[in-house]
All heavy atoms as a GROMACS GRO file, in nm:
protein
  598
    1MET      N    1   1.874   6.929  11.664
    1MET     CA    2   1.995   6.867  11.621
    1MET      C    3   2.094   6.968  11.573
    1MET      O    4   2.063   7.051  11.486
    1MET     CB    5   1.963   6.765  11.516
    1MET     CG    6   2.083   6.682  11.466
    1MET     SD    7   2.022   6.554  11.356
    1MET     CE    8   2.174   6.499  11.305
    2THR      N    9   2.218   6.969  11.616
    2THR     CA   10   2.319   7.060  11.567
    2THR      C   11   2.396   7.000  11.454
    2THR      O   12   2.426   6.885  11.454
    2THR     CB   13   2.416   7.084  11.692
    2THR    OG1   14   2.352   7.129  11.804
    2THR    CG2   15   2.520   7.187  11.648
    3PHE      N   16   2.411   7.083  11.359
    3PHE     CA   17   2.484   7.050  11.242
    3PHE      C   18   2.634   7.051  11.257
    3PHE      O   19   2.686   7.140  11.326
    3PHE     CB   20   2.448   7.140  11.116
    3PHE     CG   21   2.532   7.112  10.999
    3PHE    CD1   22   2.506   7.006  10.916
    3PHE    CD2   23   2.637   7.192  10.962
    3PHE    CE1   24   2.584   6.975  10.803
    3PHE    CE2   25   2.716   7.173  10.860
    3PHE     CZ   26   2.687   7.061  10.771
    4LYS      N   27   2.702   6.939  11.224
    4LYS     CA   28   2.848   6.933  11.222
    4LYS      C   29   2.893   6.914  11.075
    4LYS      O   30   2.847   6.821  11.012
    4LYS     CB   31   2.896   6.816  11.310
    4LYS     CG   32   2.870   6.839  11.457
    4LYS     CD   33   2.982   6.916  11.514
    4LYS     CE   34   2.969   6.921  11.662
    4LYS     NZ   35   3.065   6.990  11.741
    5CYS      N   36   2.993   6.988  11.025
    5CYS     CA   37   3.034   6.972  10.895
    5CYS      C   38   3.112   6.843  10.885
    5CYS      O   39   3.183   6.798  10.982
    5CYS     CB   40   3.103   7.088  10.842
    5CYS     SG   41   3.282   7.084  10.870
    6PRO      N   42   3.103   6.772  10.771
    6PRO     CA   43   3.173   6.643  10.761
    6PRO      C   44   3.328   6.661  10.770
    6PRO      O   45   3.395   6.568  10.813
    6PRO     CB   46   3.142   6.598  10.611
    6PRO     CG   47   3.020   6.670  10.580
    6PRO     CD   48   3.025   6.801  10.657
    7GLY      N   49   3.383   6.773  10.731
    7GLY     CA   50   3.530   6.797  10.738
    7GLY      C   51   3.587   6.799  10.875
    7GLY      O   52   3.700   6.772  10.903
    8SER      N   53   3.498   6.828  10.976
    8SER     CA   54   3.540   6.838  11.114
    8SER      C   55   3.539   6.704  11.191
    8SER      O   56   3.581   6.699  11.305
    8SER     CB   57   3.458   6.941  11.190
    8SER     OG   58   3.329   6.896  11.209
    9GLN      N   59   3.486   6.603  11.130
    9GLN     CA   60   3.463   6.478  11.198
    9GLN      C   61   3.583   6.413  11.249
    9GLN      O   62   3.590   6.358  11.350
    9GLN     CB   63   3.385   6.377  11.110
    9GLN     CG   64   3.338   6.252  11.174
    9GLN     CD   65   3.255   6.168  11.087
    9GLN    OE1   66   3.238   6.187  10.972
    9GLN    NE2   67   3.193   6.064  11.148
   10LYS      N   68   3.698   6.424  11.170
   10LYS     CA   69   3.823   6.364  11.224
   10LYS      C   70   3.872   6.424  11.346
   10LYS      O   71   3.954   6.370  11.412
   10LYS     CB   72   3.926   6.357  11.104
   10LYS     CG   73   3.985   6.491  11.074
   10LYS     CD   74   4.089   6.473  10.961
   10LYS     CE   75   4.161   6.599  10.925
   10LYS     NZ   76   4.268   6.577  10.829
   11PHE      N   77   3.822   6.545  11.380
   11PHE     CA   78   3.868   6.620  11.499
   11PHE      C   79   3.777   6.592  11.616
   11PHE      O   80   3.813   6.580  11.728
   11PHE     CB   81   3.882   6.766  11.471
   11PHE     CG   82   3.988   6.796  11.359
   11PHE    CD1   83   3.939   6.832  11.241
   11PHE    CD2   84   4.113   6.798  11.381
   11PHE    CE1   85   4.030   6.860  11.139
   11PHE    CE2   86   4.210   6.821  11.289
   11PHE     CZ   87   4.164   6.854  11.161
   12SER      N   88   3.647   6.591  11.580
   12SER     CA   89   3.540   6.570  11.687
   12SER      C   90   3.521   6.420  11.723
   12SER      O   91   3.478   6.390  11.833
   12SER     CB   92   3.417   6.639  11.653
   12SER     OG   93   3.359   6.583  11.528
   13GLN      N   94   3.551   6.334  11.625
   13GLN     CA   95   3.536   6.193  11.649
   13GLN      C   96   3.663   6.123  11.583
   13GLN      O   97   3.654   6.062  11.476
   13GLN     CB   98   3.412   6.140  11.586
   13GLN     CG   99   3.286   6.192  11.642
   13GLN     CD  100   3.159   6.148  11.555
   13GLN    OE1  101   3.172   6.116  11.436
   13GLN    NE2  102   3.045   6.148  11.629
   14PRO      N  103   3.770   6.133  11.653
   14PRO     CA  104   3.898   6.078  11.601
   14PRO      C  105   3.894   5.930  11.579
   14PRO      O  106   3.816   5.859  11.640
   14PRO     CB  107   4.002   6.107  11.712
   14PRO     CG  108   3.938   6.208  11.797
   14PRO     CD  109   3.797   6.198  11.783
   15TYR      N  110   3.972   5.879  11.475
   15TYR     CA  111   3.978   5.744  11.442
   15TYR      C  112   4.116   5.706  11.414
   15TYR      O  113   4.201   5.784  11.379
   15TYR     CB  114   3.888   5.713  11.313
   15TYR     CG  115   3.921   5.804  11.191
   15TYR    CD1  116   4.026   5.770  11.112
   15TYR    CD2  117   3.855   5.920  11.181
   15TYR    CE1  118   4.051   5.854  10.996
   15TYR    CE2  119   3.886   6.002  11.073
   15TYR     CZ  120   3.980   5.967  10.988
   15TYR     OH  121   4.005   6.057  10.877
   16PRO      N  122   4.154   5.577  11.440
   16PRO     CA  123   4.288   5.535  11.422
   16PRO      C  124   4.333   5.502  11.279
   16PRO      O  125   4.236   5.462  11.200
   16PRO     CB  126   4.303   5.405  11.508
   16PRO     CG  127   4.168   5.351  11.504
   16PRO     CD  128   4.069   5.472  11.503
   17GLU      N  129   4.452   5.524  11.240
   17GLU     CA  130   4.505   5.484  11.107
   17GLU      C  131   4.634   5.424  11.133
   17GLU      O  132   4.705   5.450  11.229
   17GLU     CB  133   4.518   5.619  11.018
   17GLU     CG  134   4.399   5.689  10.985
   17GLU     CD  135   4.423   5.804  10.899
   17GLU    OE1  136   4.449   5.915  10.965
   17GLU    OE2  137   4.419   5.800  10.784
   18ASN      N  138   4.685   5.340  11.038
   18ASN     CA  139   4.821   5.279  11.040
   18ASN      C  140   4.905   5.343  10.933
   18ASN      O  141   4.865   5.350  10.822
   18ASN     CB  142   4.804   5.131  11.016
   18ASN     CG  143   4.745   5.065  11.132
   18ASN    OD1  144   4.766   5.093  11.256
   18ASN    ND2  145   4.653   4.963  11.111
   19ILE      N  146   5.016   5.385  10.973
   19ILE     CA  147   5.117   5.446  10.890
   19ILE      C  148   5.251   5.380  10.904
   19ILE      O  149   5.288   5.343  11.018
   19ILE     CB  150   5.135   5.599  10.921
   19ILE    CG1  151   5.005   5.672  10.903
   19ILE    CG2  152   5.240   5.662  10.838
   19ILE    CD1  153   5.006   5.822  10.934
   20LYS      N  154   5.319   5.349  10.798
   20LYS     CA  155   5.456   5.283  10.815
   20LYS      C  156   5.558   5.384  10.849
   20LYS      O  157   5.561   5.494  10.792
   20LYS     CB  158   5.484   5.216  10.679
   20LYS     CG  159   5.409   5.096  10.653
   20LYS     CD  160   5.472   5.007  10.549
   20LYS     CE  161   5.392   4.889  10.531
   20LYS     NZ  162   5.472   4.777  10.458
   21CYS      N  163   5.635   5.343  10.934
   21CYS     CA  164   5.759   5.426  10.988
   21CYS      C  165   5.866   5.430  10.868
   21CYS      O  166   5.897   5.320  10.817
   21CYS     CB  167   5.819   5.365  11.108
   21CYS     SG  168   5.970   5.449  11.165
   22ALA      N  169   5.901   5.543  10.834
   22ALA     CA  170   6.001   5.561  10.731
   22ALA      C  171   6.140   5.505  10.769
   22ALA      O  172   6.220   5.467  10.688
   22ALA     CB  173   6.022   5.704  10.689
   23GLY      N  174   6.162   5.502  10.905
   23GLY     CA  175   6.287   5.456  10.956
   23GLY      C  176   6.307   5.303  10.959
   23GLY      O  177   6.412   5.256  10.919
   24CYS      N  178   6.202   5.230  11.000
   24CYS     CA  179   6.212   5.091  11.006
   24CYS      C  180   6.105   5.000  10.941
   24CYS      O  181   6.111   4.882  10.936
   24CYS     CB  182   6.223   5.040  11.158
   24CYS     SG  183   6.068   5.064  11.247
   25GLY      N  184   6.000   5.072  10.890
   25GLY     CA  185   5.896   5.006  10.819
   25GLY      C  186   5.783   4.950  10.919
   25GLY      O  187   5.687   4.883  10.873
   26HIS      N  188   5.796   4.961  11.051
   26HIS     CA  189   5.705   4.919  11.144
   26HIS      C  190   5.569   4.995  11.128
   26HIS      O  191   5.572   5.112  11.103
   26HIS     CB  192   5.756   4.940  11.283
   26HIS     CG  193   5.674   4.882  11.395
   26HIS    ND1  194   5.686   4.749  11.434
   26HIS    CD2  195   5.581   4.939  11.477
   26HIS    CE1  196   5.600   4.730  11.540
   26HIS    NE2  197   5.530   4.845  11.551
   27GLU      N  198   5.452   4.925  11.132
   27GLU     CA  199   5.324   5.001  11.122
   27GLU      C  200   5.303   5.064  11.252
   27GLU      O  201   5.302   4.994  11.357
   27GLU     CB  202   5.216   4.908  11.079
   27GLU     CG  203   5.208   4.875  10.934
   27GLU     CD  204   5.071   4.847  10.881
   27GLU    OE1  205   4.968   4.844  10.969
   27GLU    OE2  206   5.059   4.831  10.770
   28VAL      N  207   5.268   5.190  11.253
   28VAL     CA  208   5.249   5.266  11.373
   28VAL      C  209   5.093   5.317  11.368
   28VAL      O  210   5.043   5.364  11.266
   28VAL     CB  211   5.341   5.389  11.377
   28VAL    CG1  212   5.310   5.469  11.496
   28VAL    CG2  213   5.482   5.342  11.376
   29GLU      N  214   5.027   5.304  11.478
   29GLU     CA  215   4.892   5.359  11.486
   29GLU      C  216   4.898   5.504  11.530
   29GLU      O  217   4.964   5.545  11.623
   29GLU     CB  218   4.812   5.285  11.598
   29GLU     CG  219   4.673   5.325  11.601
   29GLU     CD  220   4.585   5.257  11.709
   29GLU    OE1  221   4.592   5.290  11.826
   29GLU    OE2  222   4.516   5.146  11.671
   30ILE      N  223   4.827   5.580  11.446
   30ILE     CA  224   4.819   5.728  11.470
   30ILE      C  225   4.674   5.772  11.450
   30ILE      O  226   4.607   5.720  11.367
   30ILE     CB  227   4.915   5.814  11.375
   30ILE    CG1  228   4.911   5.959  11.416
   30ILE    CG2  229   4.877   5.785  11.234
   30ILE    CD1  230   5.026   6.040  11.352
   31TRP      N  231   4.621   5.848  11.551
   31TRP     CA  232   4.482   5.898  11.547
   31TRP      C  233   4.468   6.013  11.456
   31TRP      O  234   4.559   6.093  11.441
   31TRP     CB  235   4.432   5.921  11.692
   31TRP     CG  236   4.416   5.794  11.761
   31TRP    CD1  237   4.510   5.703  11.818
   31TRP    CD2  238   4.294   5.725  11.789
   31TRP    NE1  239   4.454   5.601  11.870
   31TRP    CE2  240   4.318   5.608  11.855
   31TRP    CE3  241   4.162   5.750  11.746
   31TRP    CZ2  242   4.219   5.512  11.889
   31TRP    CZ3  243   4.058   5.657  11.791
   31TRP    CH2  244   4.092   5.546  11.859
   32SER      N  245   4.348   6.027  11.398
   32SER     CA  246   4.327   6.135  11.299
   32SER      C  247   4.343   6.278  11.352
   32SER      O  248   4.369   6.369  11.280
   32SER     CB  249   4.181   6.119  11.250
   32SER     OG  250   4.081   6.127  11.344
   33ASP      N  251   4.339   6.289  11.482
   33ASP     CA  252   4.360   6.427  11.543
   33ASP      C  253   4.508   6.438  11.601
   33ASP      O  254   4.538   6.541  11.664
   33ASP     CB  255   4.256   6.447  11.661
   33ASP     CG  256   4.274   6.357  11.775
   33ASP    OD1  257   4.339   6.248  11.760
   33ASP    OD2  258   4.226   6.397  11.890
   34GLU      N  259   4.596   6.346  11.572
   34GLU     CA  260   4.742   6.354  11.607
   34GLU      C  261   4.824   6.387  11.486
   34GLU      O  262   4.790   6.355  11.373
   34GLU     CB  263   4.784   6.226  11.665
   34GLU     CG  264   4.719   6.187  11.793
   34GLU     CD  265   4.772   6.043  11.840
   34GLU    OE1  266   4.775   5.952  11.758
   34GLU    OE2  267   4.801   6.038  11.961
   35VAL      N  268   4.927   6.462  11.511
   35VAL     CA  269   5.025   6.502  11.412
   35VAL      C  270   5.137   6.399  11.398
   35VAL      O  271   5.182   6.361  11.286
   35VAL     CB  272   5.078   6.646  11.432
   35VAL    CG1  273   5.185   6.676  11.333
   35VAL    CG2  274   4.972   6.744  11.433
   36SER      N  275   5.190   6.356  11.513
   36SER     CA  276   5.300   6.259  11.510
   36SER      C  277   5.290   6.170  11.628
   36SER      O  278   5.230   6.200  11.731
   36SER     CB  279   5.433   6.341  11.504
   36SER     OG  280   5.455   6.406  11.634
   37VAL      N  281   5.350   6.054  11.622
   37VAL     CA  282   5.371   5.955  11.726
   37VAL      C  283   5.515   5.898  11.719
   37VAL      O  284   5.582   5.902  11.610
   37VAL     CB  285   5.268   5.842  11.730
   37VAL    CG1  286   5.128   5.900  11.754
   37VAL    CG2  287   5.279   5.766  11.596
   38LEU      N  288   5.566   5.842  11.829
   38LEU     CA  289   5.694   5.780  11.830
   38LEU      C  290   5.678   5.635  11.790
   38LEU      O  291   5.583   5.563  11.831
   38LEU     CB  292   5.763   5.788  11.967
   38LEU     CG  293   5.798   5.923  12.010
   38LEU    CD1  294   5.864   5.920  12.151
   38LEU    CD2  295   5.900   5.989  11.913
   39CYS      N  296   5.757   5.582  11.702
   39CYS     CA  297   5.761   5.450  11.646
   39CYS      C  298   5.804   5.352  11.762
   39CYS      O  299   5.921   5.379  11.820
   39CYS     CB  300   5.847   5.433  11.525
   39CYS     SG  301   5.866   5.259  11.474
   40PRO      N  302   5.728   5.254  11.797
   40PRO     CA  303   5.772   5.157  11.901
   40PRO      C  304   5.888   5.070  11.852
   40PRO      O  305   5.960   5.011  11.939
   40PRO     CB  306   5.655   5.078  11.929
   40PRO     CG  307   5.564   5.090  11.816
   40PRO     CD  308   5.592   5.223  11.750
   41GLY      N  309   5.905   5.064  11.720
   41GLY     CA  310   6.015   4.975  11.666
   41GLY      C  311   6.148   5.038  11.679
   41GLY      O  312   6.247   4.970  11.712
   42CYS      N  313   6.164   5.175  11.639
   42CYS     CA  314   6.288   5.239  11.640
   42CYS      C  315   6.303   5.365  11.714
   42CYS      O  316   6.405   5.424  11.731
   42CYS     CB  317   6.334   5.267  11.490
   42CYS     SG  318   6.228   5.389  11.409
   43GLY      N  319   6.184   5.411  11.765
   43GLY     CA  320   6.184   5.533  11.852
   43GLY      C  321   6.185   5.670  11.770
   43GLY      O  322   6.172   5.774  11.831
   44LYS      N  323   6.177   5.666  11.637
   44LYS     CA  324   6.183   5.784  11.559
   44LYS      C  325   6.025   5.835  11.553
   44LYS      O  326   5.936   5.765  11.561
   44LYS     CB  327   6.225   5.762  11.414
   44LYS     CG  328   6.373   5.730  11.414
   44LYS     CD  329   6.428   5.724  11.275
   44LYS     CE  330   6.580   5.690  11.273
   44LYS     NZ  331   6.634   5.686  11.139
   45ALA      N  332   6.013   5.968  11.531
   45ALA     CA  333   5.894   6.034  11.517
   45ALA      C  334   5.833   5.997  11.377
   45ALA      O  335   5.901   6.011  11.279
   45ALA     CB  336   5.897   6.174  11.532
   46VAL      N  337   5.709   5.950  11.377
   46VAL     CA  338   5.636   5.927  11.256
   46VAL      C  339   5.534   6.044  11.242
   46VAL      O  340   5.454   6.062  11.326
   46VAL     CB  341   5.565   5.791  11.259
   46VAL    CG1  342   5.479   5.769  11.135
   46VAL    CG2  343   5.657   5.678  11.280
   47VAL      N  344   5.551   6.115  11.134
   47VAL     CA  345   5.469   6.236  11.113
   47VAL      C  346   5.370   6.208  11.004
   47VAL      O  347   5.401   6.168  10.896
   47VAL     CB  348   5.565   6.367  11.076
   47VAL    CG1  349   5.480   6.484  11.061
   47VAL    CG2  350   5.667   6.384  11.191
   48ARG      N  351   5.246   6.254  11.033
   48ARG     CA  352   5.141   6.237  10.932
   48ARG      C  353   5.144   6.362  10.841
   48ARG      O  354   5.161   6.467  10.876
   48ARG     CB  355   5.001   6.237  11.004
   48ARG     CG  356   4.882   6.263  10.911
   48ARG     CD  357   4.764   6.310  10.976
   48ARG     NE  358   4.724   6.239  11.089
   48ARG     CZ  359   4.667   6.120  11.101
   48ARG    NH1  360   4.634   6.056  10.988
   48ARG    NH2  361   4.632   6.065  11.220
   49GLN      N  362   5.133   6.326  10.708
   49GLN     CA  363   5.121   6.435  10.612
   49GLN      C  364   4.991   6.494  10.607
   49GLN      O  365   4.896   6.419  10.584
   49GLN     CB  366   5.161   6.372  10.474
   49GLN     CG  367   5.312   6.331  10.456
   49GLN     CD  368   5.405   6.437  10.494
   49GLN    OE1  369   5.394   6.554  10.443
   49GLN    NE2  370   5.514   6.404  10.556
   50GLN      N  371   4.976   6.623  10.642
   50GLN     CA  372   4.841   6.680  10.658
   50GLN      C  373   4.832   6.794  10.543
   50GLN      O  374   4.926   6.875  10.538
   50GLN     CB  375   4.822   6.740  10.792
   50GLN     CG  376   4.783   6.630  10.889
   50GLN     CD  377   4.742   6.701  11.025
   50GLN    OE1  378   4.822   6.725  11.105
   50GLN    NE2  379   4.612   6.716  11.034
   51GLY      N  380   4.723   6.801  10.484
   51GLY     CA  381   4.700   6.907  10.389
   51GLY      C  382   4.613   7.006  10.470
   51GLY      O  383   4.601   7.004  10.600
   52GLN      N  384   4.554   7.101  10.399
   52GLN     CA  385   4.470   7.207  10.464
   52GLN      C  386   4.345   7.143  10.509
   52GLN      O  387   4.291   7.051  10.449
   52GLN     CB  388   4.455   7.315  10.363
   52GLN     CG  389   4.394   7.440  10.434
   52GLN     CD  390   4.389   7.554  10.336
   52GLN    OE1  391   4.360   7.542  10.222
   52GLN    NE2  392   4.406   7.676  10.388
   53SER      N  393   4.292   7.194  10.615
   53SER     CA  394   4.174   7.149  10.672
   53SER      C  395   4.069   7.253  10.676
   53SER      O  396   4.104   7.380  10.680
   53SER     CB  397   4.205   7.096  10.820
   53SER     OG  398   4.085   7.090  10.901
   54CYS      N  399   3.946   7.220  10.703
   54CYS     CA  400   3.843   7.327  10.718
   54CYS      C  401   3.869   7.413  10.842
   54CYS      O  402   3.829   7.529  10.847
   54CYS     CB  403   3.698   7.263  10.723
   54CYS     SG  404   3.681   7.149  10.864
   55LEU      N  405   3.950   7.357  10.931
   55LEU     CA  406   3.987   7.440  11.057
   55LEU      C  407   4.077   7.560  11.017
   55LEU      O  408   4.084   7.657  11.087
   55LEU     CB  409   4.053   7.361  11.160
   55LEU     CG  410   3.975   7.239  11.211
   55LEU    CD1  411   4.042   7.173  11.328
   55LEU    CD2  412   3.829   7.281  11.261
   56ASP      N  413   4.137   7.558  10.899
   56ASP     CA  414   4.225   7.661  10.855
   56ASP      C  415   4.155   7.776  10.802
   56ASP      O  416   4.199   7.894  10.804
   56ASP     CB  417   4.326   7.612  10.744
   56ASP     CG  418   4.428   7.510  10.795
   56ASP    OD1  419   4.486   7.541  10.899
   56ASP    OD2  420   4.443   7.409  10.738
   57TRP      N  421   4.030   7.758  10.750
   57TRP     CA  422   3.960   7.863  10.680
   57TRP      C  423   3.819   7.898  10.725
   57TRP      O  424   3.770   8.000  10.700
   57TRP     CB  425   3.953   7.844  10.531
   57TRP     CG  426   3.908   7.717  10.490
   57TRP    CD1  427   3.975   7.605  10.466
   57TRP    CD2  428   3.764   7.682  10.472
   57TRP    NE1  429   3.887   7.501  10.430
   57TRP    CE2  430   3.757   7.542  10.438
   57TRP    CE3  431   3.643   7.756  10.478
   57TRP    CZ2  432   3.639   7.480  10.416
   57TRP    CZ3  433   3.529   7.689  10.449
   57TRP    CH2  434   3.523   7.555  10.417
   58CYS      N  435   3.755   7.802  10.796
   58CYS     CA  436   3.611   7.822  10.826
   58CYS      C  437   3.605   7.912  10.948
   58CYS      O  438   3.662   7.892  11.048
   58CYS     CB  439   3.548   7.683  10.852
   58CYS     SG  440   3.373   7.702  10.900
   59ARG      N  441   3.516   8.016  10.934
   59ARG     CA  442   3.503   8.111  11.052
   59ARG      C  443   3.430   8.048  11.170
   59ARG      O  444   3.425   8.102  11.278
   59ARG     CB  445   3.434   8.243  11.008
   59ARG     CG  446   3.289   8.222  10.969
   59ARG     CD  447   3.235   8.354  10.919
   59ARG     NE  448   3.089   8.354  10.918
   59ARG     CZ  449   3.014   8.452  10.883
   59ARG    NH1  450   3.080   8.568  10.868
   59ARG    NH2  451   2.887   8.441  10.878
   60TYR      N  452   3.362   7.930  11.146
   60TYR     CA  453   3.290   7.866  11.256
   60TYR      C  454   3.368   7.742  11.314
   60TYR      O  455   3.318   7.663  11.392
   60TYR     CB  456   3.155   7.810  11.203
   60TYR     CG  457   3.071   7.925  11.160
   60TYR    CD1  458   3.047   7.937  11.021
   60TYR    CD2  459   3.013   8.013  11.247
   60TYR    CE1  460   2.961   8.039  10.975
   60TYR    CE2  461   2.935   8.118  11.199
   60TYR     CZ  462   2.904   8.136  11.070
   60TYR     OH  463   2.829   8.243  11.027
   61ALA      N  464   3.495   7.724  11.271
   61ALA     CA  465   3.575   7.605  11.306
   61ALA      C  466   3.584   7.587  11.457
   61ALA      O  467   3.564   7.471  11.504
   61ALA     CB  468   3.709   7.616  11.239
   62LYS      N  469   3.622   7.690  11.526
   62LYS     CA  470   3.638   7.680  11.675
   62LYS      C  471   3.510   7.642  11.742
   62LYS      O  472   3.504   7.554  11.828
   62LYS     CB  473   3.689   7.811  11.730
   62LYS     CG  474   3.750   7.802  11.870
   62LYS     CD  475   3.797   7.936  11.906
   62LYS     CE  476   3.919   7.920  12.002
   62LYS     NZ  477   3.985   8.041  12.038
   63GLU      N  478   3.395   7.692  11.697
   63GLU     CA  479   3.262   7.661  11.749
   63GLU      C  480   3.226   7.518  11.716
   63GLU      O  481   3.169   7.445  11.793
   63GLU     CB  482   3.164   7.767  11.690
   63GLU     CG  483   3.028   7.745  11.737
   63GLU     CD  484   2.933   7.847  11.671
   63GLU    OE1  485   2.977   7.959  11.656
   63GLU    OE2  486   2.819   7.806  11.633
   64CYS      N  487   3.267   7.476  11.588
   64CYS     CA  488   3.229   7.349  11.542
   64CYS      C  489   3.298   7.227  11.622
   64CYS      O  490   3.230   7.134  11.655
   64CYS     CB  491   3.260   7.336  11.396
   64CYS     SG  492   3.205   7.187  11.310
   65VAL      N  493   3.429   7.242  11.638
   65VAL     CA  494   3.502   7.127  11.704
   65VAL      C  495   3.526   7.154  11.850
   65VAL      O  496   3.577   7.057  11.916
   65VAL     CB  497   3.635   7.096  11.626
   65VAL    CG1  498   3.607   7.054  11.480
   65VAL    CG2  499   3.730   7.212  11.629
   66GLY      N  500   3.512   7.274  11.888
   66GLY     CA  501   3.544   7.305  12.035
   66GLY      C  502   3.678   7.368  12.050
   66GLY      O  503   3.772   7.341  11.969
   67ASP      N  504   3.698   7.442  12.160
   67ASP     CA  505   3.823   7.511  12.182
   67ASP      C  506   3.943   7.422  12.191
   67ASP      O  507   4.046   7.445  12.134
   67ASP     CB  508   3.814   7.591  12.318
   67ASP     CG  509   3.726   7.706  12.308
   67ASP    OD1  510   3.701   7.758  12.192
   67ASP    OD2  511   3.682   7.763  12.412
   68THR      N  512   3.930   7.306  12.268
   68THR     CA  513   4.042   7.216  12.285
   68THR      C  514   4.095   7.159  12.151
   68THR      O  515   4.220   7.168  12.128
   68THR     CB  516   4.010   7.109  12.375
   68THR    OG1  517   3.960   7.164  12.501
   68THR    CG2  518   4.114   7.013  12.412
   69ALA      N  519   4.009   7.103  12.069
   69ALA     CA  520   4.051   7.047  11.945
   69ALA      C  521   4.100   7.153  11.848
   69ALA      O  522   4.206   7.126  11.782
   69ALA     CB  523   3.939   6.973  11.877
   70TYR      N  524   4.044   7.267  11.846
   70TYR     CA  525   4.084   7.374  11.758
   70TYR      C  526   4.220   7.417  11.791
   70TYR      O  527   4.313   7.434  11.711
   70TYR     CB  528   3.983   7.486  11.767
   70TYR     CG  529   4.022   7.604  11.678
   70TYR    CD1  530   3.991   7.607  11.538
   70TYR    CD2  531   4.091   7.713  11.735
   70TYR    CE1  532   4.029   7.709  11.463
   70TYR    CE2  533   4.123   7.820  11.644
   70TYR     CZ  534   4.093   7.819  11.516
   70TYR     OH  535   4.133   7.921  11.433
   71ASN      N  536   4.246   7.448  11.926
   71ASN     CA  537   4.372   7.491  11.968
   71ASN      C  538   4.480   7.396  11.952
   71ASN      O  539   4.601   7.430  11.914
   71ASN     CB  540   4.367   7.535  12.113
   71ASN     CG  541   4.278   7.666  12.137
   71ASN    OD1  542   4.263   7.739  12.039
   71ASN    ND2  543   4.224   7.675  12.255
   72LYS      N  544   4.450   7.261  11.973
   72LYS     CA  545   4.556   7.148  11.947
   72LYS      C  546   4.592   7.154  11.795
   72LYS      O  547   4.710   7.144  11.768
   72LYS     CB  548   4.494   7.020  11.996
   72LYS     CG  549   4.583   6.906  11.976
   72LYS     CD  550   4.520   6.773  12.024
   72LYS     CE  551   4.604   6.650  11.992
   72LYS     NZ  552   4.536   6.528  12.035
   73TYR      N  553   4.490   7.164  11.712
   73TYR     CA  554   4.519   7.160  11.563
   73TYR      C  555   4.605   7.275  11.534
   73TYR      O  556   4.705   7.260  11.457
   73TYR     CB  557   4.391   7.167  11.486
   73TYR     CG  558   4.412   7.176  11.333
   73TYR    CD1  559   4.458   7.074  11.261
   73TYR    CD2  560   4.403   7.307  11.273
   73TYR    CE1  561   4.478   7.083  11.125
   73TYR    CE2  562   4.426   7.320  11.146
   73TYR     CZ  563   4.469   7.211  11.068
   73TYR     OH  564   4.494   7.225  10.937
   74MET      N  565   4.574   7.404  11.570
   74MET     CA  566   4.651   7.524  11.536
   74MET      C  567   4.790   7.516  11.592
   74MET      O  568   4.882   7.560  11.530
   74MET     CB  569   4.576   7.641  11.587
   74MET     CG  570   4.458   7.677  11.511
   74MET     SD  571   4.493   7.698  11.339
   74MET     CE  572   4.326   7.719  11.271
   75LYS      N  573   4.807   7.461  11.705
   75LYS     CA  574   4.942   7.445  11.770
   75LYS      C  575   5.023   7.350  11.690
   75LYS      O  576   5.152   7.376  11.675
   75LYS     CB  577   4.929   7.395  11.913
   75LYS     CG  578   5.061   7.383  11.989
   75LYS     CD  579   5.037   7.314  12.119
   75LYS     CE  580   5.166   7.273  12.177
   75LYS     NZ  581   5.148   7.175  12.285
   76ASN      N  582   4.970   7.249  11.636
   76ASN     CA  583   5.050   7.136  11.576
   76ASN      C  584   5.063   7.144  11.425
   76ASN      O  585   5.130   7.063  11.365
   76ASN     CB  586   4.997   6.999  11.616
   76ASN     CG  587   5.015   6.972  11.758
   76ASN    OD1  588   5.124   6.995  11.815
   76ASN    ND2  589   4.908   6.924  11.825
   77LYS      N  590   4.986   7.235  11.366
   77LYS     CA  591   5.002   7.237  11.214
   77LYS      C  592   5.119   7.289  11.157
   77LYS      O  593   5.206   7.348  11.217
   77LYS     CB  594   4.879   7.316  11.161
   77LYS     CG  595   4.884   7.459  11.170
   77LYS     CD  596   4.768   7.524  11.107
   77LYS     CE  597   4.793   7.674  11.089
   77LYS     NZ  598   4.705   7.733  10.992
   0.00000   0.00000   0.00000
């Protein structure tokens, strides 16, 4: 069994969250591995506030979540 750190779970097993649009108040679904989505109510970008992640400092991060998820995170942070 391969160990996966708990901090990487939102990248390797994304889950949906609801965030209110600051423009119109519409609830928007955004997945844990996404940075932003367009609001279907007003068309504005709804951006998730992200703090630092284990992908920022762990030397095994790329190996842990895979190249695709790691590169997507680094591009969008």
